[in-house]
VMD Tcl script that builds the backbone (N, CA, C; Angstrom):
set m [mol new atoms 288]
animate dup $m
set s [atomselect $m all]
$s set {name element resname resid chain x y z} {
  {N N UNK 1 A -10.199 25.397 53.374}
  {CA C UNK 1 A -11.174 26.510 53.462}
  {C C UNK 1 A -12.435 26.131 52.526}
  {N N UNK 2 A -13.833 26.262 52.824}
  {CA C UNK 2 A -14.636 26.750 52.331}
  {C C UNK 2 A -14.733 27.218 50.721}
  {N N UNK 3 A -15.752 26.262 50.187}
  {CA C UNK 3 A -16.010 27.249 48.420}
  {C C UNK 3 A -16.152 28.790 48.389}
  {N N UNK 4 A -17.101 29.175 49.679}
  {CA C UNK 4 A -17.058 30.502 49.029}
  {C C UNK 4 A -15.918 31.450 49.886}
  {N N UNK 5 A -15.203 31.000 50.469}
  {CA C UNK 5 A -13.343 31.600 50.805}
  {C C UNK 5 A -12.594 31.532 49.963}
  {N N UNK 6 A -12.975 30.298 48.990}
  {CA C UNK 6 A -11.967 29.956 47.660}
  {C C UNK 6 A -12.130 31.245 46.975}
  {N N UNK 7 A -13.860 31.195 46.767}
  {CA C UNK 7 A -13.968 32.023 45.237}
  {C C UNK 7 A -13.427 33.489 46.193}
  {N N UNK 8 A -13.559 33.817 47.160}
  {CA C UNK 8 A -13.535 35.302 47.369}
  {C C UNK 8 A -12.304 35.913 47.743}
  {N N UNK 9 A -11.490 34.281 47.537}
  {CA C UNK 9 A -9.521 34.976 47.332}
  {C C UNK 9 A -9.228 34.744 45.759}
  {N N UNK 10 A -10.005 34.264 44.919}
  {CA C UNK 10 A -10.140 33.508 43.798}
  {C C UNK 10 A -10.147 35.191 43.008}
  {N N UNK 11 A -11.316 36.222 43.100}
  {CA C UNK 11 A -11.752 37.131 43.098}
  {C C UNK 11 A -10.691 38.569 43.511}
  {N N UNK 12 A -10.305 38.311 44.505}
  {CA C UNK 12 A -9.545 39.363 45.641}
  {C C UNK 12 A -8.340 39.508 44.275}
  {N N UNK 13 A -7.697 38.313 44.102}
  {CA C UNK 13 A -6.427 37.891 43.412}
  {C C UNK 13 A -6.442 38.185 42.395}
  {N N UNK 14 A -7.986 38.098 41.132}
  {CA C UNK 14 A -7.789 38.985 40.333}
  {C C UNK 14 A -8.580 39.840 39.894}
  {N N UNK 15 A -8.868 40.819 41.000}
  {CA C UNK 15 A -9.247 42.363 41.005}
  {C C UNK 15 A -7.785 42.692 40.807}
  {N N UNK 16 A -6.843 42.587 42.196}
  {CA C UNK 16 A -5.820 43.156 42.428}
  {C C UNK 16 A -4.707 42.837 41.189}
  {N N UNK 17 A -4.019 41.892 40.680}
  {CA C UNK 17 A -3.713 41.422 39.861}
  {C C UNK 17 A -3.706 40.866 38.495}
  {N N UNK 18 A -4.897 40.850 37.988}
  {CA C UNK 18 A -5.522 40.165 37.047}
  {C C UNK 18 A -5.218 38.429 36.629}
  {N N UNK 19 A -4.750 38.144 37.612}
  {CA C UNK 19 A -4.293 36.652 37.506}
  {C C UNK 19 A -4.656 35.942 38.194}
  {N N UNK 20 A -6.112 35.891 38.125}
  {CA C UNK 20 A -6.397 35.094 38.967}
  {C C UNK 20 A -6.586 32.920 38.512}
  {N N UNK 21 A -5.904 32.857 36.966}
  {CA C UNK 21 A -5.341 32.039 36.658}
  {C C UNK 21 A -4.841 31.021 37.162}
  {N N UNK 22 A -3.679 32.162 37.717}
  {CA C UNK 22 A -2.026 30.725 38.964}
  {C C UNK 22 A -2.924 30.328 39.893}
  {N N UNK 23 A -4.114 30.894 40.245}
  {CA C UNK 23 A -4.188 30.632 41.631}
  {C C UNK 23 A -5.468 28.907 41.609}
  {N N UNK 24 A -5.484 29.367 40.154}
  {CA C UNK 24 A -7.380 28.700 39.891}
  {C C UNK 24 A -6.861 26.937 38.569}
  {N N UNK 25 A -5.010 27.406 38.329}
  {CA C UNK 25 A -4.530 26.319 37.746}
  {C C UNK 25 A -4.238 25.096 38.673}
  {N N UNK 26 A -4.194 25.934 39.711}
  {CA C UNK 26 A -3.456 24.298 40.822}
  {C C UNK 26 A -4.473 23.222 41.028}
  {N N UNK 27 A -5.785 23.830 41.206}
  {CA C UNK 27 A -6.725 23.109 41.492}
  {C C UNK 27 A -6.814 21.860 39.890}
  {N N UNK 28 A -6.757 22.219 38.835}
  {CA C UNK 28 A -7.116 21.768 37.822}
  {C C UNK 28 A -5.488 20.557 37.515}
  {N N UNK 29 A -4.392 21.199 38.055}
  {CA C UNK 29 A -3.719 20.136 38.200}
  {C C UNK 29 A -3.818 19.438 39.392}
  {N N UNK 30 A -3.875 19.562 40.285}
  {CA C UNK 30 A -5.361 18.232 41.653}
  {C C UNK 30 A -5.717 17.348 40.704}
  {N N UNK 31 A -6.565 18.584 40.107}
  {CA C UNK 31 A -7.886 17.226 39.658}
  {C C UNK 31 A -8.034 16.403 39.044}
  {N N UNK 32 A -6.585 16.423 37.960}
  {CA C UNK 32 A -5.590 15.940 37.101}
  {C C UNK 32 A -5.350 14.609 37.523}
  {N N UNK 33 A -4.396 14.928 38.567}
  {CA C UNK 33 A -3.745 13.812 39.028}
  {C C UNK 33 A -4.238 13.248 39.945}
  {N N UNK 34 A -5.478 13.390 40.223}
  {CA C UNK 34 A -6.413 13.183 41.168}
  {C C UNK 34 A -7.673 11.653 40.746}
  {N N UNK 35 A -7.887 12.224 39.365}
  {CA C UNK 35 A -8.497 11.431 38.487}
  {C C UNK 35 A -7.743 10.526 37.317}
  {N N UNK 36 A -6.101 10.953 37.143}
  {CA C UNK 36 A -5.373 10.406 36.487}
  {C C UNK 36 A -5.579 10.535 34.631}
  {N N UNK 37 A -5.759 11.913 34.715}
  {CA C UNK 37 A -6.433 12.335 33.266}
  {C C UNK 37 A -4.818 13.641 32.509}
  {N N UNK 38 A -5.409 13.292 31.420}
  {CA C UNK 38 A -3.783 13.786 30.801}
  {C C UNK 38 A -3.782 15.351 30.523}
  {N N UNK 39 A -2.629 15.928 30.362}
  {CA C UNK 39 A -2.273 17.441 30.362}
  {C C UNK 39 A -1.963 17.765 28.700}
  {N N UNK 40 A -2.962 18.049 28.550}
  {CA C UNK 40 A -3.825 17.653 26.599}
  {C C UNK 40 A -4.484 18.725 26.505}
  {N N UNK 41 A -4.224 19.316 25.802}
  {CA C UNK 41 A -2.862 19.928 24.588}
  {C C UNK 41 A -2.035 20.377 25.131}
  {N N UNK 42 A -2.068 21.068 26.040}
  {CA C UNK 42 A -1.246 22.069 26.392}
  {C C UNK 42 A -1.460 21.818 27.987}
  {N N UNK 43 A 0.032 22.922 28.851}
  {CA C UNK 43 A 0.302 22.782 30.049}
  {C C UNK 43 A -1.243 23.401 30.876}
  {N N UNK 44 A -1.630 22.810 31.936}
  {CA C UNK 44 A -2.879 23.883 32.840}
  {C C UNK 44 A -2.548 25.038 32.876}
  {N N UNK 45 A -1.525 25.694 33.289}
  {CA C UNK 45 A -1.177 27.149 33.424}
  {C C UNK 45 A -1.745 27.794 32.314}
  {N N UNK 46 A -1.242 27.157 30.920}
  {CA C UNK 46 A -1.850 27.699 29.882}
  {C C UNK 46 A -3.341 27.657 29.459}
  {N N UNK 47 A -4.041 26.610 29.617}
  {CA C UNK 47 A -5.768 26.476 29.084}
  {C C UNK 47 A -6.064 27.933 30.518}
  {N N UNK 48 A -4.975 27.810 31.920}
  {CA C UNK 48 A -6.457 28.868 32.584}
  {C C UNK 48 A -6.098 30.021 32.054}
  {N N UNK 49 A -4.320 30.638 31.796}
  {CA C UNK 49 A -4.200 32.030 31.499}
  {C C UNK 49 A -5.095 32.704 29.949}
  {N N UNK 50 A -5.463 31.516 29.152}
  {CA C UNK 50 A -5.646 32.064 27.681}
  {C C UNK 50 A -7.312 31.420 28.039}
  {N N UNK 51 A -7.838 30.794 28.080}
  {CA C UNK 51 A -9.244 31.003 28.774}
  {C C UNK 51 A -10.042 30.433 29.471}
  {N N UNK 52 A -9.780 31.487 30.621}
  {CA C UNK 52 A -9.970 30.606 32.242}
  {C C UNK 52 A -11.137 30.801 32.287}
  {N N UNK 53 A -12.102 30.966 31.393}
  {CA C UNK 53 A -13.587 30.631 31.980}
  {C C UNK 53 A -14.477 29.134 31.659}
  {N N UNK 54 A -13.269 29.257 29.739}
  {CA C UNK 54 A -14.116 27.890 29.377}
  {C C UNK 54 A -13.109 26.410 30.346}
  {N N UNK 55 A -11.609 26.898 31.098}
  {CA C UNK 55 A -11.169 25.635 31.464}
  {C C UNK 55 A -12.267 25.784 32.926}
  {N N UNK 56 A -12.833 26.603 33.313}
  {CA C UNK 56 A -13.334 26.738 35.099}
  {C C UNK 56 A -14.710 25.714 34.734}
  {N N UNK 57 A -15.367 25.989 33.509}
  {CA C UNK 57 A -16.773 25.479 32.611}
  {C C UNK 57 A -16.330 24.106 33.146}
  {N N UNK 58 A -14.746 23.494 31.569}
  {CA C UNK 58 A -14.651 22.204 31.511}
  {C C UNK 58 A -14.539 21.402 32.964}
  {N N UNK 59 A -13.932 22.060 33.946}
  {CA C UNK 59 A -13.441 21.265 35.741}
  {C C UNK 59 A -14.992 20.847 35.723}
  {N N UNK 60 A -15.973 22.214 35.823}
  {CA C UNK 60 A -17.173 21.543 36.126}
  {C C UNK 60 A -17.732 21.030 36.166}
  {N N UNK 61 A -17.538 20.941 34.750}
  {CA C UNK 61 A -17.835 19.322 33.573}
  {C C UNK 61 A -17.414 18.093 33.866}
  {N N UNK 62 A -16.579 18.038 33.971}
  {CA C UNK 62 A -16.038 17.083 34.365}
  {C C UNK 62 A -15.802 16.214 35.959}
  {N N UNK 63 A -16.236 17.516 36.974}
  {CA C UNK 63 A -16.793 17.048 38.409}
  {C C UNK 63 A -17.929 16.689 38.414}
  {N N UNK 64 A -18.884 16.984 37.267}
  {CA C UNK 64 A -20.063 16.461 37.426}
  {C C UNK 64 A -20.532 15.584 37.090}
  {N N UNK 65 A -20.230 15.274 35.979}
  {CA C UNK 65 A -19.751 13.916 35.235}
  {C C UNK 65 A -20.091 12.579 35.599}
  {N N UNK 66 A -18.546 12.753 36.835}
  {CA C UNK 66 A -18.112 12.028 37.710}
  {C C UNK 66 A -19.018 11.663 38.869}
  {N N UNK 67 A -19.849 12.403 39.259}
  {CA C UNK 67 A -21.209 12.352 40.034}
  {C C UNK 67 A -20.687 12.791 41.561}
  {N N UNK 68 A -19.747 14.583 40.540}
  {CA C UNK 68 A -19.517 15.051 42.408}
  {C C UNK 68 A -20.710 16.143 42.599}
  {N N UNK 69 A -21.548 16.888 42.895}
  {CA C UNK 69 A -22.656 17.500 43.315}
  {C C UNK 69 A -21.304 18.832 44.317}
  {N N UNK 70 A -21.324 20.050 43.570}
  {CA C UNK 70 A -21.031 21.068 43.579}
  {C C UNK 70 A -21.509 21.662 44.944}
  {N N UNK 71 A -22.613 21.529 44.802}
  {CA C UNK 71 A -23.193 23.052 45.950}
  {C C UNK 71 A -22.757 22.046 47.565}
  {N N UNK 72 A -23.013 20.745 47.606}
  {CA C UNK 72 A -23.116 20.557 48.880}
  {C C UNK 72 A -20.670 20.342 49.212}
  {N N UNK 73 A -20.439 20.890 48.069}
  {CA C UNK 73 A -18.547 20.777 48.673}
  {C C UNK 73 A -18.165 20.059 48.850}
  {N N UNK 74 A -16.680 20.389 48.717}
  {CA C UNK 74 A -15.647 19.245 48.809}
  {C C UNK 74 A -15.627 18.171 49.672}
  {N N UNK 75 A -16.451 18.405 51.549}
  {CA C UNK 75 A -16.376 17.268 52.180}
  {C C UNK 75 A -17.576 16.993 52.252}
  {N N UNK 76 A -18.918 16.835 51.544}
  {CA C UNK 76 A -20.045 16.581 51.645}
  {C C UNK 76 A -19.831 15.684 50.317}
  {N N UNK 77 A -19.380 15.821 49.335}
  {CA C UNK 77 A -18.832 14.516 48.199}
  {C C UNK 77 A -18.379 13.985 48.911}
  {N N UNK 78 A -16.701 13.873 50.042}
  {CA C UNK 78 A -15.552 13.362 50.119}
  {C C UNK 78 A -16.785 11.897 51.279}
  {N N UNK 79 A -17.946 12.110 52.157}
  {CA C UNK 79 A -18.862 11.746 52.710}
  {C C UNK 79 A -19.846 10.469 51.655}
  {N N UNK 80 A -20.120 11.682 50.655}
  {CA C UNK 80 A -21.154 10.909 49.752}
  {C C UNK 80 A -20.276 9.308 49.180}
  {N N UNK 81 A -18.766 10.024 48.594}
  {CA C UNK 81 A -18.135 9.069 47.635}
  {C C UNK 81 A -17.875 7.809 48.653}
  {N N UNK 82 A -17.926 7.494 49.941}
  {CA C UNK 82 A -17.612 6.793 51.191}
  {C C UNK 82 A -19.016 5.620 50.833}
  {N N UNK 83 A -20.255 6.418 50.490}
  {CA C UNK 83 A -21.572 6.109 50.015}
  {C C UNK 83 A -21.837 5.757 49.194}
  {N N UNK 84 A -21.576 6.359 47.835}
  {CA C UNK 84 A -21.970 5.614 46.892}
  {C C UNK 84 A -20.689 5.549 45.902}
  {N N UNK 85 A -20.666 4.377 44.442}
  {CA C UNK 85 A -20.047 4.155 43.421}
  {C C UNK 85 A -20.079 4.953 42.456}
  {N N UNK 86 A -18.881 5.829 42.785}
  {CA C UNK 86 A -18.159 6.511 41.747}
  {C C UNK 86 A -18.043 5.861 40.651}
  {N N UNK 87 A -17.951 6.821 38.862}
  {CA C UNK 87 A -18.729 6.607 37.521}
  {C C UNK 87 A -16.554 6.440 37.665}
  {N N UNK 88 A -16.185 5.326 36.864}
  {CA C UNK 88 A -15.134 5.101 36.804}
  {C C UNK 88 A -14.887 6.185 35.706}
  {N N UNK 89 A -13.354 5.984 35.674}
  {CA C UNK 89 A -12.807 7.306 35.189}
  {C C UNK 89 A -12.582 6.901 33.407}
  {N N UNK 90 A -13.132 8.488 33.032}
  {CA C UNK 90 A -12.793 7.632 31.143}
  {C C UNK 90 A -11.988 7.753 31.128}
  {N N UNK 91 A -11.171 7.151 29.945}
  {CA C UNK 91 A -10.050 7.168 29.180}
  {C C UNK 91 A -9.396 8.807 28.596}
  {N N UNK 92 A -8.761 9.070 28.609}
  {CA C UNK 92 A -8.031 10.169 28.311}
  {C C UNK 92 A -7.769 11.308 29.078}
  {N N UNK 93 A -9.265 12.334 28.673}
  {CA C UNK 93 A -9.602 13.289 29.172}
  {C C UNK 93 A -10.483 14.461 29.082}
  {N N UNK 94 A -10.079 15.819 29.766}
  {CA C UNK 94 A -11.096 16.720 29.579}
  {C C UNK 94 A -11.229 16.921 28.445}
  {N N UNK 95 A -12.247 15.757 27.453}
  {CA C UNK 95 A -12.905 16.468 26.519}
  {C C UNK 95 A -13.881 17.633 25.738}
  {N N UNK 96 A -14.879 18.082 26.699}
  {CA C UNK 96 A -16.108 18.636 26.131}
  {C C UNK 96 A -15.396 20.053 26.976}
}
mol reanalyze $m
mol bondsrecalc $m
mol representation Tube
mol addrep $m
């Protein structure tokens, strides 16, 4: 799905059930597994449940730190990643 479609689905789920965190925490889990980040200090779903805005900002900063350009979407970043060397994985995880 495109970024706009994900955003619309998240907004719809959140508006109808107030549980958008259950949708967004799956992407945090995917990101952690792709980049070798620890699930620390608590499980992904708890981070999103108790502080959704903080979790989303943290994930955005982590991707930006790794050289992703959020404005060009996932496909554009995958093409760009094949052409450009991405920064190395930082030990530990998402600290900011």
